C-alpha positions as CSV (number, residue, x, y, z in Angstrom):
1,M,16.0,-103.1,-6.3
2,T,17.8,-105.9,-8.3
3,V,16.2,-108.5,-10.6
4,Y,17.9,-111.9,-10.9
5,G,16.7,-113.9,-13.9
6,S,14.9,-112.6,-16.9
7,K,11.5,-111.2,-17.9
8,D,11.8,-113.0,-21.3
9,E,10.0,-116.2,-22.2
10,G,12.3,-119.2,-22.1
11,A,14.7,-117.6,-19.5
12,W,14.6,-117.9,-15.8
13,F,16.5,-117.8,-12.5
14,D,18.9,-120.6,-13.2
15,D,21.5,-120.4,-10.4
16,P,22.0,-123.9,-8.9
17,D,23.0,-122.2,-5.6
18,G,20.0,-119.9,-5.9
19,A,18.2,-121.1,-2.7
20,M,21.4,-120.4,-0.8
21,F,21.6,-116.9,-2.4
22,I,18.0,-116.2,-1.4
23,G,18.7,-117.4,2.1
24,N,21.7,-115.1,2.5
25,E,19.8,-112.1,1.1
26,L,17.1,-112.7,3.8
27,R,19.8,-112.9,6.5
28,R,21.0,-109.5,5.4
29,C,17.4,-108.3,6.1
30,N,16.8,-107.6,2.4
31,F,13.3,-108.1,1.0
32,V,13.0,-111.0,-1.5
33,G,10.2,-111.5,-3.9
34,F,9.5,-114.5,-6.1
35,F,7.9,-114.4,-9.6
36,L,6.6,-117.9,-10.1
37,K,5.6,-119.3,-13.5
38,W,3.9,-122.4,-14.9
39,D,4.9,-123.4,-18.4
40,S,1.9,-125.8,-19.2
41,P,-1.8,-125.5,-18.6
42,V,-3.1,-126.5,-15.1
43,P,-5.7,-129.3,-15.1
44,G,-8.9,-128.4,-13.3
45,G,-8.4,-124.6,-13.5
46,V,-7.2,-124.2,-10.0
47,A,-7.7,-120.6,-9.0
48,C,-4.2,-119.9,-7.8
49,M,-2.8,-121.1,-11.1
50,A,-5.3,-119.6,-13.5
51,E,-2.9,-117.0,-14.9
52,A,0.1,-119.3,-14.9
53,K,2.1,-116.6,-13.1
54,H,2.2,-115.4,-9.5
55,V,4.2,-113.2,-7.1
56,I,4.9,-114.1,-3.5
57,T,7.3,-112.8,-0.8
58,A,9.9,-115.0,1.0
59,W,10.8,-114.4,4.6
60,G,12.6,-117.5,5.9
61,D,13.8,-121.0,5.3
62,D,14.7,-124.2,7.2
63,V,18.5,-123.6,7.7
64,A,19.4,-122.9,11.3
65,A,21.3,-119.6,10.9
66,G,20.1,-116.2,12.0
67,E,20.4,-112.6,10.9
68,G,23.9,-111.5,9.8
69,Q,25.1,-115.1,9.4
70,T,26.0,-116.7,6.1
71,I,24.7,-120.1,5.0
72,T,26.8,-122.4,2.7
73,Q,24.1,-124.8,1.6
74,N,20.8,-124.6,-0.3
75,P,17.7,-124.7,2.0
76,T,15.1,-127.4,1.2
77,R,12.1,-125.3,2.5
78,V,11.1,-121.7,2.1
79,W,8.6,-119.7,4.2
80,V,6.5,-117.2,2.3
81,T,3.7,-114.7,2.6
82,D,1.0,-114.7,-0.2
83,S,-1.8,-112.2,-0.3
84,D,-3.9,-114.6,-2.3
85,R,-3.7,-117.5,0.1
86,S,-2.8,-116.1,3.6
87,T,-5.7,-115.7,6.1
88,D,-6.0,-113.8,9.3
89,D,-7.3,-116.8,11.3
90,P,-8.0,-116.5,14.2
91,P,-8.7,-112.7,13.7
92,G,-5.8,-110.5,14.9
93,T,-3.2,-113.2,14.7
94,G,-2.0,-112.4,11.2
95,P,-1.5,-114.9,8.3
96,A,-0.2,-118.4,9.0
97,K,3.2,-119.4,7.9
98,E,3.3,-120.9,4.4
99,D,6.0,-123.5,4.0
100,Y,7.0,-124.9,0.6
101,G,9.7,-127.1,-0.7
102,Y,12.6,-126.1,-3.0
103,V,13.5,-128.6,-5.7
104,W,16.4,-128.1,-8.1
105,D,15.6,-129.5,-11.6
106,D,19.0,-130.3,-12.9
107,V,17.7,-131.3,-16.4
108,N,16.0,-127.9,-17.0
109,S,18.3,-125.9,-14.7
110,Q,15.5,-124.3,-12.7
111,W,14.2,-124.1,-9.2
112,E,10.7,-125.6,-8.7
113,I,8.5,-124.8,-5.7
114,D,5.6,-127.0,-4.6
115,Y,3.4,-123.9,-4.2
116,C,-0.4,-124.3,-4.1
117,P,-0.6,-128.1,-4.1
118,P,-1.7,-129.0,-7.7
119,P,-4.1,-131.7,-8.7
120,P,-2.5,-135.0,-9.9
121,G,-0.6,-134.5,-13.1
122,A,-0.2,-130.7,-12.7
123,P,3.3,-129.2,-12.8
124,D,4.9,-127.3,-9.9
125,P,5.8,-123.7,-10.8
126,Y,9.4,-122.6,-11.1
127,L,11.2,-119.4,-10.1
128,W,11.1,-117.2,-13.2
129,N,12.9,-114.4,-11.4
130,V,13.9,-113.2,-8.0
131,V,13.7,-109.5,-6.9
132,T,15.7,-108.2,-4.0
133,L,15.1,-104.8,-2.3
134,S,17.8,-103.6,0.1
135,Q,17.2,-101.9,3.4
136,P,18.5,-98.3,3.9
137,D,22.3,-98.4,4.6
138,T,23.4,-96.2,7.4
139,E,27.0,-96.6,6.4
140,C,26.3,-95.1,3.0
141,D,23.5,-92.7,3.8
142,G,24.8,-89.1,3.8
143,T,28.4,-90.0,3.5
144,G,28.4,-92.3,0.5
145,R,30.3,-91.3,-2.6
146,Q,29.0,-91.8,-6.2
147,V,31.5,-93.1,-8.7
148,V,30.9,-93.7,-12.4
149,G,33.0,-95.7,-14.9
150,S,31.9,-95.6,-18.6
151,Y,33.9,-98.0,-20.8
152,K,33.6,-98.0,-24.6
153,V,34.8,-101.3,-26.0
154,Q,34.9,-102.4,-29.7
155,H,33.8,-105.8,-31.0
156,K,36.4,-106.1,-33.7
157,D,35.6,-109.4,-35.3
158,K,34.5,-108.8,-38.9
159,D,32.9,-112.3,-39.4
160,D,31.1,-113.2,-36.2
161,A,28.5,-111.1,-34.5
162,A,28.5,-111.3,-30.7
163,N,25.3,-112.4,-28.9
164,D,26.5,-112.1,-25.4
165,L,28.7,-109.7,-23.3
166,H,30.3,-110.6,-20.0
167,Y,32.3,-108.4,-17.5
168,K,33.2,-107.9,-13.9
169,A,32.8,-104.4,-12.4
170,G,34.3,-104.0,-9.0
171,A,35.3,-101.9,-6.0
172,Y,38.7,-103.5,-6.1
173,D,40.0,-101.2,-3.5
174,S,36.9,-100.9,-1.2
175,P,35.4,-103.4,1.2
176,R,31.9,-103.0,0.0
177,I,29.5,-101.7,-2.7
178,C,26.4,-100.0,-1.2
179,T,24.4,-99.8,-4.4
180,Y,25.1,-100.4,-8.1
181,E,23.7,-99.8,-11.5
182,T,25.1,-101.1,-14.8
183,T,23.8,-100.4,-18.3
184,L,24.7,-100.7,-22.0
185,D,24.1,-98.2,-24.8
186,W,23.1,-101.2,-27.0
187,T,19.4,-101.7,-27.5
188,T,18.2,-104.8,-25.7
189,D,14.9,-105.7,-24.0
190,D,16.7,-108.1,-21.6
191,N,17.9,-107.4,-18.1
192,P,21.4,-108.7,-17.4
193,Q,22.1,-111.5,-15.0
194,I,24.1,-110.0,-12.1
195,V,25.8,-111.7,-9.2
196,K,27.3,-109.6,-6.5
197,Y,30.0,-111.2,-4.3
198,H,32.5,-110.5,-1.5
199,T,36.0,-111.7,-2.0
200,D,39.6,-111.5,-0.8
201,E,41.0,-112.2,-4.3
202,G,41.9,-109.5,-6.8
203,C,41.7,-106.8,-4.2
204,I,44.2,-104.1,-3.2
205,T,42.6,-104.0,0.2
206,P,42.2,-107.2,2.3
207,E,38.7,-107.7,0.9
208,C,36.4,-106.1,-1.7
209,E,33.2,-106.5,-3.7
210,Y,32.4,-107.1,-7.3
211,I,29.5,-107.7,-9.6
212,E,29.6,-110.2,-12.4
213,V,27.4,-109.2,-15.3
214,D,26.1,-111.2,-18.2
215,W,24.1,-109.6,-21.0
216,D,22.1,-111.9,-23.4
217,L,22.1,-110.1,-26.8
218,T,20.7,-113.0,-28.8
219,G,17.9,-110.8,-30.2
220,E,20.1,-107.8,-30.7
221,E,23.5,-109.1,-31.9
222,V,26.5,-106.9,-32.0
223,P,28.1,-106.9,-35.5
224,G,31.8,-106.6,-36.0
225,N,33.6,-103.2,-35.8
226,T,30.9,-101.9,-33.5
227,D,31.4,-100.0,-30.2
228,V,29.4,-100.8,-27.1
229,T,29.6,-98.6,-24.0
230,I,29.3,-100.1,-20.5
231,T,28.4,-97.6,-17.8
232,T,28.5,-98.7,-14.1
233,K,27.7,-96.5,-11.2
234,F,28.5,-97.4,-7.6
235,L,27.7,-95.8,-4.3
236,L,30.6,-96.5,-1.9
237,P,30.9,-95.7,1.8
238,N,33.8,-93.2,1.3
239,E,36.1,-94.3,-1.4
240,N,36.1,-93.4,-5.1
241,V,37.2,-96.5,-7.0
242,I,36.0,-98.7,-9.8
243,S,37.4,-101.5,-12.0
244,Y,36.6,-103.5,-15.1
245,E,37.9,-107.0,-15.7
246,D,37.2,-110.0,-18.0
247,V,35.3,-107.9,-20.5
248,Q,34.5,-110.4,-23.2
249,F,32.2,-110.6,-26.2
250,T,31.0,-114.2,-26.9
251,R,29.0,-116.0,-29.5
252,D,27.0,-119.0,-28.3
253,G,29.1,-119.1,-25.2
254,I,32.4,-119.2,-27.1
255,P,34.8,-116.2,-26.5
256,I,35.5,-114.1,-29.6
257,L,39.2,-113.8,-29.2
258,T,39.8,-111.1,-31.8
259,T,38.3,-108.6,-29.3
260,T,40.5,-107.9,-26.4
261,A,39.5,-105.4,-23.7
262,A,41.9,-104.2,-21.1
263,S,41.4,-105.0,-17.4
264,F,42.1,-102.1,-15.1
265,G,40.9,-100.1,-12.1
266,W,41.3,-96.6,-10.9
267,R,40.8,-94.6,-7.7
268,I,41.0,-90.9,-6.7
269,D,42.0,-89.7,-3.2
270,T,41.0,-86.2,-2.2
271,P,42.2,-84.7,1.1
272,T,40.0,-83.0,3.6
273,T,39.9,-79.2,4.0
274,D,38.9,-76.8,6.8
275,V,37.1,-74.6,4.3
276,P,33.7,-75.9,3.0
277,S,34.1,-76.5,-0.8
278,G,30.5,-77.2,-1.7
279,G,31.5,-80.6,-3.1
280,G,31.6,-81.6,-6.8
281,F,32.9,-84.1,-9.3
282,V,36.2,-84.7,-11.0
283,I,35.6,-85.7,-14.6
284,G,38.2,-87.8,-16.4
285,A,39.0,-89.6,-19.7
286,F,41.6,-91.7,-21.4
287,K,42.2,-94.0,-24.3
288,I,43.7,-97.5,-24.3
289,Y,45.8,-99.0,-27.1
290,D,47.4,-102.4,-27.6
291,D,50.4,-100.9,-29.4
292,P,52.8,-98.1,-28.3
293,L,52.3,-96.4,-31.6
294,G,48.7,-95.7,-30.8
295,G,46.5,-94.8,-33.7
296,P,42.8,-95.8,-34.6
297,E,43.8,-99.3,-35.7
298,N,45.3,-100.1,-32.3
299,L,42.6,-98.5,-30.1
300,I,41.0,-101.1,-27.8
301,G,39.0,-98.9,-25.5
302,E,38.0,-95.5,-24.4
303,Y,37.0,-94.5,-20.9
304,R,35.2,-91.7,-19.0
305,F,34.8,-91.5,-15.3
306,Q,33.4,-89.3,-12.5
307,H,34.7,-89.0,-8.9
308,E,32.6,-87.3,-6.2
309,Y,34.3,-85.3,-3.5
310,G,32.4,-83.9,-0.5
311,D,31.9,-80.5,1.1
312,D,34.7,-81.2,3.5
313,Q,37.2,-82.1,0.7
314,S,39.5,-80.0,-1.4
315,P,38.2,-79.1,-4.9
316,D,41.8,-78.4,-6.1
317,C,43.8,-81.3,-4.8
318,H,43.3,-84.9,-6.1
319,R,45.5,-87.9,-6.5
320,F,44.5,-90.2,-9.5
321,R,45.8,-93.7,-9.7
322,L,45.3,-96.2,-12.6
323,D,46.1,-99.8,-11.9
324,S,46.7,-102.6,-14.4
325,L,44.6,-105.7,-13.5
326,G,45.4,-107.7,-16.6
327,D,48.2,-109.9,-17.9
328,A,49.3,-107.8,-20.9
329,T,50.9,-104.4,-21.3
330,V,48.6,-101.7,-22.7
331,Y,49.2,-98.1,-23.6
332,V,47.3,-95.1,-22.2
333,D,47.0,-91.8,-24.0
334,D,44.9,-88.6,-23.7
335,L,44.6,-88.6,-20.0
336,S,42.3,-85.6,-19.3
337,F,40.8,-84.1,-16.1
338,G,38.1,-81.5,-15.5
339,Q,35.4,-80.6,-13.0
340,S,31.6,-80.5,-12.7
341,E,29.4,-79.2,-9.9
342,G,26.9,-82.1,-10.4
343,L,26.8,-85.7,-11.6
344,L,26.6,-85.9,-15.4
345,D,24.4,-88.3,-17.2
346,T,26.2,-90.7,-19.6
347,Q,25.6,-88.7,-22.8
348,V,26.8,-85.5,-21.2
349,L,29.8,-87.3,-19.7
350,W,30.9,-88.4,-23.2
351,A,30.4,-84.9,-24.6
352,F,32.4,-83.2,-21.8
353,D,35.4,-81.4,-23.2
354,T,36.1,-78.6,-20.6
355,W,39.4,-80.0,-19.5
356,I,41.6,-78.4,-16.9
357,E,44.6,-80.7,-17.4
358,Q,45.6,-83.0,-20.3
359,Y,48.5,-85.4,-21.0
360,T,48.8,-86.3,-24.7
361,A,52.0,-88.5,-24.6
362,I,51.3,-92.2,-24.8
363,R,52.4,-94.1,-21.7
364,S,52.9,-97.8,-21.0
365,L,50.8,-99.6,-18.4
366,P,52.4,-103.1,-17.9
367,A,50.9,-106.0,-16.0
368,G,51.0,-105.1,-12.3
369,G,52.0,-101.5,-13.0
370,L,50.2,-98.3,-12.3
371,I,50.1,-94.7,-13.5
372,R,49.6,-91.9,-11.0
373,V,48.7,-88.3,-11.6
374,D,48.8,-85.6,-8.9
375,L,46.3,-82.9,-9.7
376,E,47.1,-79.5,-8.2
377,W,44.6,-76.9,-9.4
378,G,44.7,-74.3,-6.6
379,V,46.4,-70.9,-7.2
380,G,48.6,-71.6,-4.2
381,G,49.4,-75.1,-5.1
382,C,48.4,-78.3,-3.3
383,I,50.0,-79.2,0.0
384,P,48.0,-82.0,1.6
385,T,48.4,-82.7,5.3
386,V,50.0,-85.8,6.7
387,S,46.7,-86.8,8.3
388,A,44.9,-86.5,5.0
389,W,47.1,-88.5,2.7
390,G,49.8,-89.9,4.8
391,L,53.5,-89.2,5.0
392,A,54.3,-91.4,2.0
393,V,52.4,-88.9,-0.2
394,L,54.6,-86.0,0.9
395,C,57.9,-87.8,0.6
396,L,57.5,-90.4,-2.2
397,T,60.7,-90.4,-4.3
398,V,61.3,-94.2,-4.9
399,L,58.6,-96.0,-6.8
400,S,58.1,-99.6,-7.7
401,A,58.8,-101.0,-11.2
402,G,56.0,-100.2,-13.7
403,T,54.9,-97.1,-11.8
404,L,54.7,-93.7,-13.6
405,V,54.1,-90.5,-11.8
406,L,52.8,-87.4,-13.5
407,R,53.0,-84.3,-11.4
408,R,52.2,-80.8,-12.6
409,R,51.0,-77.7,-10.8
410,R,48.7,-75.3,-12.6
411,A,46.9,-72.2,-11.5
412,V,43.3,-72.2,-12.3
413,T,41.0,-69.2,-11.9
414,A,37.7,-70.8,-12.8
415,R,36.1,-74.2,-12.8
């Protein structure tokens, strides 16, 4: 379930393409609920407006496009079901279609709906928030992989507190995100505004999906020299990949330029095995600096992640790849890798210190570059098959500029 808009007074679903978004959610066979709100008293005490709030369910609109198609315009009418107003008349026929008009209020940046025809002078309600509930996804059920990226960034400005945080979290190397969850460790009563979109830009594969997230922290401002941790969890069809881009603290909509967060993405590939492994998780960590000397004064981010591998994948053989997605060179240190039998919650993830392998020399990650680590934890080493990783993995000796490969074999007797 995803909520678009806000539960707070004075905030609402303010997407000018919102009716089109709702229409496309319906065409994906997702359930869509409307939370309507009236801001001023209703003359005459009309029953359907007595509480100035109401919930209805949308199921269609007036654009001629069917299931699985994508619309590119805002519908002007929406069809809904309303338990308070629908009647089974004649008996056995079910409720009649209720058909209401969408109107975009450009002055107040809100969608109005002419629900429950009001008496003269009464206002129409507006969409306070929209809730979507996705159908079960057969592509992800049973075979989906959980992936977690937890990114600790510091608001460094000593003078201006931040009252907003924006970022993009994506599956930059995967064609789709089945489900997502993104949270902050900063206290706030607000839900973020989230927009999920499919694109062919900024992807390693021909197409991929992202979520754009906007946290309103007006009532819980972030003072300078304060860490905030963003944690995002995806369920992906088969891949383990996640990225963060355009992470930016702002104040009153103006970017606070003294805080610079790196943009990057990572993925892990694990080959299949004929021997059931029971599945598990690779746990990882690294730090990011804006200066090759490192040190606390140059630290711009810390990161923890989890990669799920299945029962049919090797527990001892993994290829980690860290891609730069920004325009500036950053420096990576304390690359660390371990294992867990189950998914760790965020607090346990950040306390994890049972590392199997660590690299403590700082390494450059230039714009467009990557760092690759081949993890080989089996007693007999790691020899992936051509079908599992491809011939290039077995015979890769010439690498592109900006690519660093770390390869070490280590015998491990316990995990």
